C-alpha positions in Angstrom: -9.9 6.5 -34.0 -11.2 8.5 -31.4 -7.6 8.8 -29.3 -6.1 9.1 -32.7 -7.5 12.4 -33.0 -7.3 13.3 -29.6 -3.3 12.6 -29.6 -3.1 14.0 -32.8 -4.7 17.5 -31.5 -2.4 17.1 -28.4 0.8 17.6 -31.2 -1.2 20.3 -33.0 -1.5 22.6 -30.0 2.0 21.9 -28.1 3.2 22.9 -31.6 1.6 25.9 -31.8 2.4 26.9 -28.4 6.0 26.3 -28.7 6.2 28.3 -31.9 4.5 30.8 -29.8 7.2 30.9 -27.1 10.0 33.9 -27.1 13.0 31.7 -25.9 15.9 33.1 -24.4 18.9 33.6 -27.3 21.0 30.8 -27.5 24.9 31.4 -26.3 26.6 31.7 -29.6 29.9 29.7 -30.1 33.0 29.7 -31.9 32.6 28.6 -35.7 33.4 25.4 -37.1 36.4 24.6 -38.5 36.3 25.3 -42.4 38.5 24.7 -44.8 40.1 28.2 -44.6 40.7 27.4 -41.0 43.0 25.0 -38.9 43.2 22.1 -41.2 44.0 20.0 -37.9 40.1 20.3 -36.8 41.1 22.9 -34.0 38.4 26.2 -33.7 39.7 28.8 -35.6 41.3 31.8 -33.9 39.6 34.6 -34.4 40.8 37.8 -32.8 39.1 40.6 -31.2 37.5 43.9 -32.4 39.2 47.1 -30.8 36.0 47.3 -28.8 36.9 44.5 -26.9 35.9 40.9 -25.7 32.6 42.0 -24.5 31.5 43.6 -27.9 28.7 41.9 -29.3 30.9 41.2 -33.0 33.7 39.2 -30.3 30.2 37.0 -29.8 29.4 36.6 -33.2 32.7 35.5 -35.0 32.1 35.6 -38.8 29.2 38.6 -38.5 29.2 41.6 -39.8 31.5 44.3 -37.4 29.8 47.2 -36.0 33.4 49.5 -35.9 33.9 51.6 -38.9 36.5 50.3 -40.6 36.9 46.9 -38.8 36.4 43.7 -41.4 36.8 40.2 -40.3 37.0 37.7 -43.7 34.2 36.6 -44.6 32.2 39.4 -43.1 30.6 42.6 -44.6 32.5 45.5 -44.1 30.7 48.6 -42.2 32.8 51.5 -44.0 31.4 52.3 -47.3 33.7 51.4 -49.7 36.1 49.6 -47.6 36.6 45.7 -48.7 38.5 42.8 -48.6 38.8 39.9 -50.5 36.0 37.8 -49.9 33.6 40.4 -48.4 30.6 42.6 -49.4 31.1 46.2 -49.5 28.4 48.6 -47.0 27.4 49.6 -50.5 23.5 49.3 -51.3 22.9 46.5 -53.7 26.7 45.2 -53.5 26.9 41.7 -52.5 29.7 39.0 -53.2 29.2 35.4 -52.7 29.1 33.9 -49.8 28.8 37.5 -47.8 26.0 39.3 -46.1 25.2 43.1 -47.4 24.2 45.2 -44.7 20.6 46.0 -46.2 18.1 46.1 -43.7 15.9 42.9 -43.2 19.0 40.3 -44.1 19.9 37.7 -42.4 22.5 34.7 -43.0 22.0 31.7 -40.8 24.9 31.7 -37.8 25.5 36.0 -38.6 24.0 38.6 -36.7 22.4 41.2 -39.0 22.9 44.9 -37.8 20.1 45.9 -38.8 16.5 46.0 -38.0 14.2 42.8 -38.3 17.6 40.6 -37.6 16.7 37.4 -35.8 18.9 34.2 -34.7 17.4 30.6 -35.9 15.0 29.6 -33.2 13.9 33.0 -31.9 10.0 34.3 -33.2 9.8 38.4 -33.1 6.2 37.7 -31.9 4.3 35.5 -29.7 1.5 34.0 -30.9 -2.0 34.8 -29.4 -3.7 32.0 -27.8 -7.1 33.1 -29.0 -5.9 32.3 -32.4 -5.9 28.8 -31.5 -8.8 27.0 -33.1 -11.5 25.8 -30.7 -11.5 22.3 -31.9 -8.2 22.0 -31.2 -8.6 23.0 -27.7 -11.3 20.6 -27.2 -9.5 17.9 -28.7 -6.9 18.9 -25.8 -9.6 19.1 -23.0 -11.4 15.4 -24.0 -8.1 13.7 -24.3 -6.7 14.7 -21.2 -10.2 14.4 -19.5 -10.2 10.7 -21.1 -6.8 10.2 -19.7 -8.2 11.1 -16.0 -11.3 8.7 -16.4 -9.0 6.1 -17.8 -6.3 6.1 -15.6 -7.0 7.0 -12.2 -9.5 4.6 -11.2 -7.2 2.5 -12.4 -3.7 3.9 -10.4 -5.9 4.8 -7.1 -8.6 2.6 -6.9 -10.8 2.6 -3.9 -12.0 -0.1 -1.6 -16.1 -1.0 -1.4 -17.4 -0.8 1.6 -20.1 -3.0 3.5 -21.8 -2.3 6.1 -23.1 -4.9 8.9 -26.8 -5.8 8.5 -29.6 -7.5 10.5 -33.3 -8.8 9.3 -35.8 -11.3 10.9 -37.7 -14.0 9.8 -40.1 -16.6 11.7 -39.5 -20.0 12.6 -38.6 -22.0 9.7 -38.8 -19.0 7.6 -36.6 -17.5 4.6 -36.0 -14.4 4.2 -36.1 -13.8 0.6 -33.6 -12.1 -1.5 -32.0 -8.9 0.6 -29.9 -6.9 -1.1 -26.6 -6.0 0.5 -25.5 -3.1 2.3 -22.2 -2.6 0.2 -21.1 -0.2 -2.4 -18.0 0.6 -4.1 -17.2 4.6 -4.6 -15.2 4.2 -8.2 -18.8 2.5 -9.5 -17.2 -1.0 -10.3 -19.0 -4.2 -10.4 -18.7 -6.2 -6.6 -18.7 -9.5 -6.2 -19.6 -11.3 -2.7 -18.5 -14.4 -0.8 -20.4 -16.1 2.3 -18.2 -19.3 3.5 -20.3 -22.8 3.8 -22.3 -23.5 6.5 -20.7 -24.9 9.5 -17.5 -23.0 8.4 -16.0 -20.1 9.8 -17.8 -17.2 8.9 -20.0 -18.9 7.3 -23.9 -19.7 9.1 -24.1 -22.0 11.7 -27.9 -22.7 11.6 -29.0 -22.1 7.9 -28.2 -21.8 4.3 -27.4 -18.8 2.1 -27.9 -18.1 -1.6 -26.3 -15.1 -3.0 -26.9 -13.5 -6.3 -24.4 -11.7 -8.5 -26.5 -10.6 -10.3 -29.0 -8.6 -8.2 -26.3 -8.5 -5.2 -28.3 -9.9 -2.7 -29.4 -13.1 -0.3 -31.6 -15.1 0.5 -31.4 -16.9 3.9 -33.3 -20.1 4.6 -32.9 -21.5 8.8 -32.5 -24.9 9.9 -36.4 -26.3 11.1 -36.9 -26.1 14.4 -34.3 -23.4 14.6 -35.0 -20.4 17.1 -32.6 -17.7 17.9 -29.9 -15.6 16.2 -27.3 -16.7 13.8 -24.5 -14.9 12.1 -22.4 -14.9 9.0 -19.3 -12.7 7.4 -20.0 -11.6 3.7 -16.6 -10.3 2.3 -17.5 -8.0 -0.7 -15.0 -7.2 -3.6 -14.8 -4.8 -6.7 -11.9 -6.9 -8.3 -14.0 -7.8 -11.3 -11.7 -5.0 -13.4 -8.2 -4.0 -14.3 -7.2 -2.1 -11.7 -4.7 -1.5 -8.6 -5.4 -0.4 -5.0 -2.3 1.5 -5.3 -2.5 3.4 -1.6 -5.3 1.2 -0.5 -4.2 -2.2 -0.9 -0.5 -1.8 -0.4 0.0 1.4 1.9 -3.1 1.3 3.4 -4.5 -0.2 6.7 -6.2 -3.2 5.1 -7.0 -5.5 2.3 -7.1 -3.8 -1.0 -9.8 -5.1 -3.0 -11.9 -6.2 0.4 -14.2 -5.3 3.1 -16.0 -7.1 5.3 -19.4 -6.7 7.6 -21.4 -9.5 9.1 -25.3 -10.1 8.8 -27.3 -11.6 11.4 -30.7 -13.0 11.6 -33.0 -13.4 14.4 -35.1 -16.2 13.8 -38.5 -17.1 15.7 -38.4 -13.3 16.9 -37.7 -10.0 17.1 -34.2 -8.3 17.4 -32.7 -8.9 20.7 -30.5 -6.6 22.9 -27.9 -8.9 22.7 -26.5 -11.5 20.1 -24.3 -14.4 21.0 -21.7 -17.0 19.2 -18.2 -18.2 19.8 -15.0 -18.3 17.4 -11.9 -19.7 17.4 -8.3 -17.7 17.7 -5.2 -18.8 17.0 -1.5 -17.5 17.5 1.3 -18.4 15.5 5.0 -18.1 14.9 5.2 -19.2 11.3 9.1 -18.9 11.0 9.2 -16.1 8.4 12.7 -14.5 8.8 14.1 -15.2 4.9 16.9 -17.6 4.3 19.1 -18.8 6.4 18.3 -17.5 9.2 14.9 -19.0 9.4 15.6 -22.1 12.1 12.4 -23.7 10.4 12.6 -26.6 8.0 13.0 -25.8 4.2 11.5 -24.4 1.5 9.9 -21.8 3.9 7.9 -20.5 0.9 6.4 -23.5 0.5 5.5 -24.2 3.9 4.5 -20.9 4.5 2.0 -21.2 1.8 0.8 -24.4 3.6 0.6 -22.6 6.7 -1.7 -20.1 5.3 -3.6 -22.5 3.7 -4.7 -24.2 7.4 -5.3 -20.7 8.9 -8.6 -20.9 6.9 -10.1 -23.2 9.6 -10.3 -20.7 12.1 -12.2 -17.4 12.8 -8.9 -15.3 13.6 -5.5 -15.8 13.6 -2.6 -13.6 15.0 0.9 -14.7 13.2 4.6 -13.5 14.4 7.4 -13.6 12.3 5.4 -12.5 9.0 8.5 -11.6 7.7 10.0 -12.3 4.4 7.2 -14.6 3.0 3.6 -13.0 3.4 2.4 -12.9 -0.2 3.2 -16.9 -0.2 1.2 -16.8 3.1 -1.7 -15.0 1.9 -1.7 -16.6 -1.0 -4.5 -19.6 -0.4 -5.8 -17.6 2.4 -9.4 -17.0 2.7 -9.9 -14.7 5.4 -11.9 -11.8 3.9 -9.9 -9.9 6.5 -6.1 -8.6 6.6 -3.6 -6.3 7.9 -1.3 -5.3 5.4 2.6 -6.2 6.6 4.5 -3.1 7.5 6.5 -2.4 5.7 4.6 -3.4 2.6 5.4 -6.7 0.8 5.8 -4.7 -2.4 8.6 -2.1 -1.4 10.7 -4.4 1.0 10.0 -8.1 0.3 12.3 -9.2 2.9 10.7 -7.3 6.1 13.7 -7.5 8.3 15.1 -5.4 9.6 12.2 -3.1 9.4 9.1 -5.1 10.1 7.9 -6.1 12.6 6.1 -9.3 11.5 2.9 -9.0 13.4 -0.2 -9.7 11.1 -4.0 -10.7 11.9 -6.0 -12.2 9.7 -9.6 -13.0 10.6 -13.3 -13.8 9.4 -14.6 -10.3 11.2 -13.8 -6.7 10.3 -10.7 -6.0 11.5 -11.0 -2.2 12.7 -7.8 0.3 13.3 -4.3 -0.6 13.3 -1.1 0.6 15.3 2.2 -1.0 15.3 4.5 -0.1 18.2 8.2 -1.2 18.9 9.5 -2.2 22.1 11.4 0.6 24.1 14.3 -2.2 25.2 16.1 -4.7 22.9 19.0 -6.7 23.1 21.9 -8.8 20.8 20.2 -10.1 18.1 16.6 -9.0 18.7 17.4 -5.4 17.9 17.9 -6.9 13.9 13.9 -6.9 13.5 11.6 -3.9 14.9 9.8 -6.2 17.4 7.2 -5.2 19.3 3.3 -5.7 19.4 0.2 -4.5 17.1 -3.3 -3.3 18.6 -6.7 -3.1 16.4 -10.4 -4.7 16.8 -12.2 -7.3 16.0 -16.3 -6.2 14.8 -18.7 -8.6 16.2 -22.0 -9.4 14.8 -24.4 -6.5 17.1 -21.6 -3.7 16.1 -19.3 -4.0 19.1 -15.7 -4.7 19.3 -12.6 -6.6 21.0 -9.6 -4.7 21.3 -6.8 -7.6 19.9 -3.2 -7.5 20.6 -0.6 -9.2 18.6 2.6 -9.1 20.5 6.5 -10.5 19.7 8.7 -10.0 23.1 12.6 -10.1 23.2 13.9 -13.4 23.7 15.8 -14.2 26.9 13.6 -13.7 29.6 14.1 -11.6 32.6 14.8 -7.6 32.5 13.8 -7.6 29.0 10.5 -9.7 29.0 9.4 -7.9 32.0 10.3 -4.5 30.2 8.3 -5.4 27.5 5.4 -6.4 29.2 5.2 -3.3 31.5 5.5 -1.4 27.8 2.4 -3.1 26.9 0.7 -3.0 30.4 1.0 1.3 29.8 -0.6 0.7 26.4 -3.9 -1.1 27.6 -4.3 1.0 30.6 -4.2 4.0 28.7 -6.1 2.7 25.3 -8.3 -0.2 26.3 -9.8 0.9 30.1 -13.0 -1.1 30.5 -12.7 -2.5 27.5 -12.9 -6.5 26.4 -9.7 -7.2 25.3 -7.7 -10.7 23.7 -3.7 -10.5 24.1 -2.4 -13.3 21.9 1.5 -13.8 20.8 5.2 -15.2 20.7 5.7 -14.3 25.0 9.2 -15.9 24.7 8.6 -16.8 28.8 7.1 -19.9 31.1 5.4 -19.8 33.8 8.7 -21.9 35.5 11.0 -19.2 34.3 12.8 -17.1 37.4 10.8 -14.0 37.5 7.0 -13.3 37.7 6.7 -11.4 34.8 3.6 -13.5 33.4 2.0 -13.5 36.4 2.3 -9.9 36.9 1.4 -9.1 33.1 -2.1 -11.1 34.0 -2.7 -9.1 37.3 -1.9 -5.6 36.2 -4.7 -6.2 33.5 -7.2 -8.4 35.1 -6.5 -10.7 32.3 -7.2 -14.3 32.6 -4.9 -17.3 30.8 -6.8 -19.4 28.8 -4.8 -22.3 29.3 -4.4 -21.8 32.9 -8.5 -21.5 33.1 -9.3 -24.3 30.6 -6.2 -26.9 30.4 -5.6 -26.3 34.2 -2.2 -25.1 33.3 -0.3 -24.6 36.9 1.7 -21.5 37.1 3.8 -22.6 40.2 5.9 -25.8 40.8 5.4 -28.3 39.9 5.5 -26.7 36.0 4.4 -28.1 33.1 6.2 -29.7 31.0 7.9 -27.7 28.1 6.7 -30.4 25.1 5.7 -29.3 21.8 2.6 -31.4 21.2 0.3 -32.0 23.5 -2.6 -29.6 25.5 -0.6 -30.1 28.6 2.5 -28.7 27.4 2.8 -24.8 28.5 4.2 -23.6 24.9 6.2 -19.9 24.7 2.8 -18.8 23.1 -0.1 -17.7 24.7 -3.8 -16.3 24.8 -4.9 -13.9 28.0 -8.5 -12.2 27.4 -11.2 -10.4 29.3 -14.4 -9.2 29.2 -15.5 -5.6 29.1 -18.1 -3.0 28.0 -20.8 -4.4 25.6 -19.0 -7.9 25.8 -18.2 -11.0 27.6 -16.2 -13.6 26.6 -15.9 -16.9 28.4 -13.0 -19.3 27.0 -14.8 -22.8 26.4 -11.8 -24.9 25.3 -8.3 -25.2 24.4 -6.2 -27.1 22.1 -2.5 -27.2 20.9 -3.3 -27.6 17.2 0.2 -28.7 16.4 -0.3 -31.9 14.8 -2.5 -29.9 12.4 0.8 -28.0 11.1 2.9 -31.0 10.3 4.4 -31.8 6.2 3.6 -35.2 4.9 6.9 -36.4 7.1 5.2 -35.4 10.1 7.8 -32.2 10.1 6.4 -28.9 11.8 5.6 -26.4 10.0 7.2 -24.0 11.7 9.5 -24.4 15.2 6.6 -23.2 17.1 3.2 -24.7 18.1 0.1 -23.1 17.8 -2.2 -22.8 20.3 -6.1 -22.4 19.9 -9.2 -21.0 21.6 -12.6 -21.1 21.4 -14.6 -18.1 22.9 -18.1 -17.8 23.7 -19.5 -14.3 23.0 -22.3 -12.5 24.4 -22.2 -8.7 23.0 -24.8 -5.8 23.1 -26.8 -5.4 20.0 -25.9 -1.5 19.0 -27.0 -2.5 15.5 -25.6 -2.4 12.1 
């Protein structure tokens, strides 16, 4: 009923304001046909008065003539005593049926009176004073507009919650007790919190976390006898009410409903100056070109959804060719930090030719995002906006790693060299002295007739994790270009280096192709995904 009264108030004040307006008199057209006019239904041919076509009477057929002696059928004569059949003489008090007397104030619809006080229908002689509008009516309108603002804006323009890193210390075999999460929602929405189970990517590795959603707090209990630091990722969501993360979720830099932060627990001692841990990273060309362009098995939407679900087994996943099926990729994803496709899938679902197909899904918080298109391309490479993306992974303790995701042009040779030279220039300008990981579809092998990969690694002080861990050769005899097996050299590669505040060491390499087969033993994509496990030691710069 309250909204009904407010709506009624708006209609009422609208009517008052419309009545108080003084519109421009509408142009008057010819009179419509009558029985005395054209029987065929044409407009009646009314002659112009002696004054010419620009006089008032010319513009108002059927009205009183302003020239002495002039009289038209059905109009009032302006000369005393003059009268024609069917007209009214301009004698005070004289009137005939259907005629208008030239009496001050007299007016008929459709006729212009030649006396003071005459008005055309729809025109108002006096504007309405806004001060005369009742206060309760104005208050009703103000209340209604406020209700619209408070009800619609948080729904359409909802803002993402904010989570910040935390650090706590407990004794050996101890527990934290209830610790409030350091998170807030700018719109005041109720938040929910999620931590992955023990031993899984993003979850605690040496203890158990219990969450109290009602109090927005957690309790960490360490494994018996464990001493050291343990970390886990908390995903904060405000997806508890009807709202749309309009620009934040679909056009903004990161996932709409969620924010991510790490919690570091120091067990058996005080906070340390460095934090150690490990994480896995996988790079995968998921063959997401729209049908019938994709060379992978069909249906792509089904297998893309399976790929997304299996990526949950890793801390970080860089994907390429994420064009037409992004919504299926993230449908079963538990990765709380996700870069949105560009352009947004909501605006251009097929991706090509505007998308670069590059996205990152991670358990760590992904900060910043910059997409760059290759300066040079050829043939079908130019049908998509291939290039590379730059972002940062925030580690426990606050330090970050520069993460690059790329997809070079096919064909090798000059184009591959040009692409990698462009990326080298960007790294040297934006990642000087920092820890860096570069992954993606390089479309190049060490056995190719050029030294693009070796030159790229040398120019940026990078190490190929496959070469380091697996002993992959960079000179003859070269490795086989098979699809399954760690000995195979893949087009997809992972390079890295340590940097200021972060020391990285590749401890394991695996060709994960068998983990991405369907039930018939067929690969879900036409590429095999390599995975590298990194051990890190990062400066503790504080939460």
